[in-house]
SEFIMAR-600296 format. One line per field, with one value per atom (N, C-alpha, C, CB): x negated, y negated, z; residue in one letter; atom name. Coordinates in steps of 0.02 Angstrom, whole numbers, plus 50000, padded with zeros to 5 digits. Glycine has a CB too. Layout:
! residues N
u c(X / ...)
v c(Y / ...)
w c(Z / ...)
residuo c(A / ...)
atomo c(CA / ...)
END
This chain:
! residues 84
u c(44760 / 44797 / 44868 / 44770 / 44908 / 44984 / 45032 / 45002 / 45065 / 45110 / 45188 / 45098 / 45224 / 45289 / 45321 / 45320 / 45384 / 45416 / 45395 / 45515 / 45395 / 45390 / 45300 / 45436 / 45263 / 45195 / 45164 / 45175 / 45198 / 45163 / 45127 / 45210 / 45073 / 45034 / 45061 / 44960 / 45053 / 45084 / 45023 / 45139 / 44971 / 44923 / 44860 / 44958 / 44806 / 44743 / 44701 / 44687 / 44663 / 44627 / 44568 / 44667 / 44514 / 44460 / 44432 / 44406 / 44400 / 44373 / 44315 / 44424 / 44255 / 44191 / 44207 / 44126 / 44199 / 44208 / 44150 / 44243 / 44087 / 44027 / 44012 / 44035 / 43990 / 43979 / 44038 / 43913 / 44086 / 44146 / 44142 / 44206 / 44181 / 44180 / 44226 / 44204 / 44226 / 44286 / 44350 / 44283 / 44370 / 44441 / 44452 / 44455 / 44404 / 44425 / 44435 / 44371 / 44392 / 44400 / 44481 / 44344 / 44488 / 44552 / 44613 / 44559 / 44601 / 44657 / 44661 / 44641 / 44598 / 44593 / 44626 / 44518 / 44617 / 44642 / 44712 / 44618 / 44740 / 44823 / 44850 / 44846 / 44807 / 44835 / 44833 / 44786 / 44775 / 44777 / 44834 / 44716 / 44844 / 44901 / 44976 / 44898 / 44976 / 45037 / 45054 / 45034 / 45000 / 45001 / 45016 / 44933 / 44982 / 44994 / 45068 / 44954 / 45098 / 45155 / 45214 / 45150 / 45205 / 45257 / 45255 / 45249 / 45198 / 45184 / 45217 / 45108 / 45221 / 45248 / 45328 / 45204 / 45346 / 45424 / 45442 / 45466 / 45408 / 45417 / 45442 / 45349 / 45499 / 45519 / 45532 / 45576 / 45503 / 45509 / 45449 / 45566 / 45417 / 45344 / 45337 / 45282 / 45290 / 45268 / 45197 / 45291 / 45166 / 45094 / 45066 / 45074 / 45024 / 44981 / 44910 / 44985 / 44885 / 44823 / 44789 / 44824 / 44725 / 44694 / 44653 / 44654 / 44668 / 44637 / 44682 / 44622 / 44679 / 44724 / 44724 / 44708 / 44664 / 44656 / 44690 / 44575 / 44687 / 44721 / 44791 / 44711 / 44824 / 44897 / 44912 / 44923 / 44881 / 44909 / 44904 / 44859 / 44847 / 44847 / 44910 / 44783 / 44931 / 44975 / 45040 / 44972 / 45058 / 45115 / 45121 / 45117 / 45076 / 45073 / 45078 / 45003 / 45061 / 45074 / 45140 / 45049 / 45195 / 45252 / 45282 / 45276 / 45258 / 45278 / 45245 / 45273 / 45172 / 45149 / 45097 / 45122 / 45100 / 45061 / 44993 / 45058 / 44953 / 44879 / 44833 / 44865 / 44767 / 44720 / 44683 / 44663 / 44697 / 44658 / 44696 / 44640 / 44657 / 44698 / 44721 / 44671 / 44670 / 44706 / 44766 / 44668 / 44771 / 44829 / 44891 / 44816 / 44869 / 44936 / 44956 / 44922 / 44907 / 44927 / 44973 / 44858 / 44934 / 44977 / 45049 / 44942 / 45048 / 45115 / 45162 / 45100 / 45140 / 45174 / 45200 / 45137 / 45157 / 45184 / 45231 / 45126 / 45222 / 45273 / 45346 / 45245 / 45338 / 45403 / 45446 / 45387 / 45416 / 45440 / 45469 / 45390 / 45466 / 45485 / 45513 / 45434 / 45537 / 45566 / 45518 / 45618 / 45496 / 45445 / 45455 / 45383 / 45415 / 45423 / 45368 / 45436)
v c(44832 / 44811 / 44830 / 44826 / 44775 / 44779 / 44767 / 44724 / 44806 / 44809 / 44803 / 44893 / 44786 / 44775 / 44863 / 44698 / 44857 / 44932 / 44946 / 44936 / 44882 / 44904 / 44910 / 44846 / 44902 / 44906 / 44847 / 44952 / 44788 / 44727 / 44700 / 44677 / 44664 / 44651 / 44590 / 44640 / 44603 / 44552 / 44526 / 44585 / 44553 / 44527 / 44593 / 44494 / 44552 / 44606 / 44565 / 44618 / 44623 / 44592 / 44635 / 44576 / 44604 / 44643 / 44616 / 44645 / 44648 / 44631 / 44676 / 44630 / 44643 / 44681 / 44709 / 44641 / 44778 / 44815 / 44835 / 44872 / 44826 / 44856 / 44924 / 44852 / 44959 / 45032 / 45072 / 45054 / 45089 / 45126 / 45200 / 45086 / 45249 / 45312 / 45291 / 45383 / 45333 / 45333 / 45337 / 45387 / 45380 / 45381 / 45318 / 45437 / 45287 / 45230 / 45169 / 45214 / 45166 / 45117 / 45116 / 45132 / 45184 / 45194 / 45164 / 45257 / 45188 / 45164 / 45087 / 45192 / 45048 / 44984 / 44956 / 44962 / 44981 / 44960 / 44958 / 44985 / 45011 / 45017 / 44977 / 45069 / 44958 / 44917 / 44845 / 44923 / 44817 / 44751 / 44742 / 44733 / 44792 / 44794 / 44784 / 44867 / 44825 / 44818 / 44750 / 44864 / 44723 / 44662 / 44608 / 44651 / 44603 / 44564 / 44555 / 44579 / 44610 / 44629 / 44606 / 44713 / 44623 / 44603 / 44527 / 44638 / 44488 / 44423 / 44389 / 44412 / 44422 / 44384 / 44404 / 44414 / 44444 / 44453 / 44522 / 44391 / 44560 / 44624 / 44673 / 44650 / 44715 / 44759 / 44828 / 44735 / 44841 / 44905 / 44924 / 44903 / 44974 / 44988 / 45059 / 44956 / 45081 / 45150 / 45144 / 45174 / 45188 / 45182 / 45245 / 45191 / 45221 / 45269 / 45272 / 45248 / 45327 / 45331 / 45401 / 45316 / 45409 / 45479 / 45502 / 45482 / 45479 / 45504 / 45547 / 45444 / 45608 / 45655 / 45656 / 45722 / 45649 / 45648 / 45586 / 45647 / 45527 / 45468 / 45483 / 45400 / 45499 / 45515 / 45561 / 45532 / 45621 / 45678 / 45642 / 45755 / 45596 / 45573 / 45524 / 45541 / 45483 / 45439 / 45474 / 45387 / 45523 / 45564 / 45596 / 45608 / 45626 / 45672 / 45625 / 45718 / 45562 / 45512 / 45501 / 45446 / 45505 / 45501 / 45548 / 45504 / 45610 / 45660 / 45676 / 45711 / 45664 / 45685 / 45637 / 45753 / 45574 / 45515 / 45523 / 45522 / 45472 / 45480 / 45440 / 45456 / 45471 / 45442 / 45371 / 45504 / 45378 / 45326 / 45261 / 45346 / 45207 / 45143 / 45121 / 45096 / 45132 / 45122 / 45150 / 45143 / 45214 / 45252 / 45219 / 45316 / 45212 / 45176 / 45119 / 45154 / 45072 / 45007 / 45008 / 44959 / 45060 / 45079 / 45099 / 45144 / 45140 / 45172 / 45108 / 45242 / 45072 / 45013 / 44976 / 44973 / 44952 / 44912 / 44951 / 44885 / 45014 / 45062 / 45056 / 45150 / 45062 / 45060 / 44996 / 45066 / 44942 / 44884 / 44868 / 44841 / 44912 / 44911 / 44981 / 44885 / 44979 / 45035 / 45067 / 45017 / 45132 / 45153 / 45230 / 45138 / 45265 / 45332 / 45369 / 45339)
w c(54898 / 54854 / 54853 / 54804 / 54852 / 54865 / 54800 / 54920 / 54797 / 54721 / 54744 / 54672 / 54697 / 54711 / 54688 / 54662 / 54678 / 54667 / 54587 / 54680 / 54546 / 54480 / 54458 / 54431 / 54503 / 54502 / 54487 / 54461 / 54491 / 54484 / 54547 / 54460 / 54535 / 54595 / 54635 / 54575 / 54697 / 54748 / 54782 / 54804 / 54798 / 54830 / 54842 / 54899 / 54845 / 54854 / 54917 / 54769 / 54959 / 55005 / 55020 / 55063 / 55050 / 55070 / 55138 / 55014 / 55176 / 55234 / 55254 / 55282 / 55283 / 55301 / 55359 / 55307 / 55365 / 55428 / 55465 / 55417 / 55428 / 55465 / 55453 / 55536 / 55513 / 55504 / 55534 / 55538 / 55495 / 55508 / 55477 / 55479 / 55496 / 55453 / 55401 / 55492 / 55350 / 55303 / 55331 / 55259 / 55380 / 55408 / 55439 / 55459 / 55479 / 55516 / 55464 / 55574 / 55409 / 55361 / 55330 / 55306 / 55307 / 55288 / 55326 / 55287 / 55389 / 55440 / 55446 / 55515 / 55438 / 55452 / 55387 / 55469 / 55325 / 55279 / 55271 / 55241 / 55291 / 55308 / 55341 / 55342 / 55400 / 55461 / 55431 / 55536 / 55391 / 55366 / 55323 / 55332 / 55276 / 55225 / 55258 / 55188 / 55307 / 55345 / 55375 / 55397 / 55409 / 55442 / 55385 / 55482 / 55329 / 55287 / 55263 / 55245 / 55244 / 55213 / 55273 / 55191 / 55334 / 55381 / 55387 / 55451 / 55389 / 55396 / 55333 / 55404 / 55280 / 55213 / 55212 / 55133 / 55259 / 55263 / 55231 / 55221 / 55204 / 55172 / 55227 / 55139 / 55215 / 55266 / 55244 / 55298 / 55193 / 55155 / 55115 / 55109 / 55138 / 55108 / 55105 / 55152 / 55052 / 55031 / 55037 / 54955 / 55064 / 55077 / 55028 / 55167 / 54988 / 54942 / 54958 / 54868 / 54972 / 54994 / 54977 / 55065 / 54948 / 54937 / 54990 / 54877 / 55048 / 55120 / 55154 / 55172 / 55144 / 55166 / 55244 / 55136 / 55274 / 55355 / 55372 / 55386 / 55342 / 55375 / 55378 / 55337 / 55312 / 55313 / 55353 / 55256 / 55369 / 55418 / 55489 / 55416 / 55508 / 55570 / 55591 / 55576 / 55535 / 55547 / 55552 / 55501 / 55521 / 55518 / 55576 / 55465 / 55602 / 55669 / 55726 / 55677 / 55719 / 55779 / 55797 / 55767 / 55746 / 55755 / 55805 / 55701 / 55801 / 55844 / 55914 / 55808 / 55910 / 55972 / 55999 / 55967 / 55976 / 56017 / 55985 / 56108 / 55992 / 55974 / 56023 / 55898 / 56021 / 56067 / 56029 / 56088 / 55961 / 55929 / 55928 / 55859 / 55940 / 55931 / 55877 / 55949 / 55818 / 55748 / 55729 / 55700 / 55742 / 55735 / 55766 / 55764 / 55828 / 55871 / 55843 / 55946 / 55813 / 55801 / 55728 / 55798 / 55685 / 55620 / 55642 / 55577 / 55682 / 55701 / 55737 / 55761 / 55774 / 55793 / 55745 / 55827 / 55690 / 55633 / 55587 / 55592 / 55585 / 55542 / 55577 / 55542 / 55636 / 55677 / 55667 / 55754 / 55639 / 55637 / 55566 / 55659 / 55509 / 55452 / 55423 / 55419 / 55377 / 55341 / 55305 / 55298 / 55298 / 55262 / 55244 / 55299 / 55196 / 55176 / 55192 / 55110)
residuo c(M / M / M / M / V / V / V / V / R / R / R / R / D / D / D / D / Q / Q / Q / Q / N / N / N / N / G / G / G / G / G / G / G / G / W / W / W / W / I / I / I / I / L / L / L / L / G / G / G / G / F / F / F / F / N / N / N / N / R / R / R / R / Y / Y / Y / Y / L / L / L / L / G / G / G / G / N / N / N / N / Y / Y / Y / Y / S / S / S / S / V / V / V / V / F / F / F / F / D / D / D / D / A / A / A / A / E / E / E / E / L / L / L / L / C / C / C / C / G / G / G / G / I / I / I / I / L / L / L / L / D / D / D / D / G / G / G / G / L / L / L / L / T / T / T / T / L / L / L / L / L / L / L / L / I / I / I / I / D / D / D / D / Q / Q / Q / Q / G / G / G / G / H / H / H / H / D / D / D / D / N / N / N / N / V / V / V / V / L / L / L / L / I / I / I / I / Q / Q / Q / Q / T / T / T / T / D / D / D / D / N / N / N / N / L / L / L / L / E / E / E / E / A / A / A / A / T / T / T / T / Q / Q / Q / Q / A / A / A / A / I / I / I / I / Q / Q / Q / Q / E / E / E / E / S / S / S / S / F / F / F / F / S / S / S / S / D / D / D / D / G / G / G / G / S / S / S / S / N / N / N / N / S / S / S / S / A / A / A / A / L / L / L / L / I / I / I / I / R / R / R / R / R / R / R / R / N / N / N / N / H / H / H / H / C / C / C / C / L / L / L / L / L / L / L / L / S / S / S / S / Q / Q / Q / Q / I / I / I / I / E / E / E / E / H / H / H / H / W / W / W / W)
atomo c(N / CA / C / CB / N / CA / C / CB / N / CA / C / CB / N / CA / C / CB / N / CA / C / CB / N / CA / C / CB / N / CA / C / CB / N / CA / C / CB / N / CA / C / CB / N / CA / C / CB / N / CA / C / CB / N / CA / C / CB / N / CA / C / CB / N / CA / C / CB / N / CA / C / CB / N / CA / C / CB / N / CA / C / CB / N / CA / C / CB / N / CA / C / CB / N / CA / C / CB / N / CA / C / CB / N / CA / C / CB / N / CA / C / CB / N / CA / C / CB / N / CA / C / CB / N / CA / C / CB / N / CA / C / CB / N / CA / C / CB / N / CA / C / CB / N / CA / C / CB / N / CA / C / CB / N / CA / C / CB / N / CA / C / CB / N / CA / C / CB / N / CA / C / CB / N / CA / C / CB / N / CA / C / CB / N / CA / C / CB / N / CA / C / CB / N / CA / C / CB / N / CA / C / CB / N / CA / C / CB / N / CA / C / CB / N / CA / C / CB / N / CA / C / CB / N / CA / C / CB / N / CA / C / CB / N / CA / C / CB / N / CA / C / CB / N / CA / C / CB / N / CA / C / CB / N / CA / C / CB / N / CA / C / CB / N / CA / C / CB / N / CA / C / CB / N / CA / C / CB / N / CA / C / CB / N / CA / C / CB / N / CA / C / CB / N / CA / C / CB / N / CA / C / CB / N / CA / C / CB / N / CA / C / CB / N / CA / C / CB / N / CA / C / CB / N / CA / C / CB / N / CA / C / CB / N / CA / C / CB / N / CA / C / CB / N / CA / C / CB / N / CA / C / CB / N / CA / C / CB / N / CA / C / CB / N / CA / C / CB / N / CA / C / CB / N / CA / C / CB / N / CA / C / CB / N / CA / C / CB / N / CA / C / CB / N / CA / C / CB / N / CA / C / CB / N / CA / C / CB / N / CA / C / CB / N / CA / C / CB)
END
């Protein structure tokens, strides 16, 4: 789900992932959301998730790189926009 700065609904999305771990599913959701936002021209985002492992993995990838393609793809999209 994507909301504006006032909490108003912008868009919702879902996708069948198959057999993924919770970690990978969370990274896929973040990746899909970022892709949709960039495609719609948004350039400033705040990601909120309750998955601490995914949050830490994305944050750590900024400093040390990552072997995970999902993390690298998220990092690539985040480098295109302003984020917190």
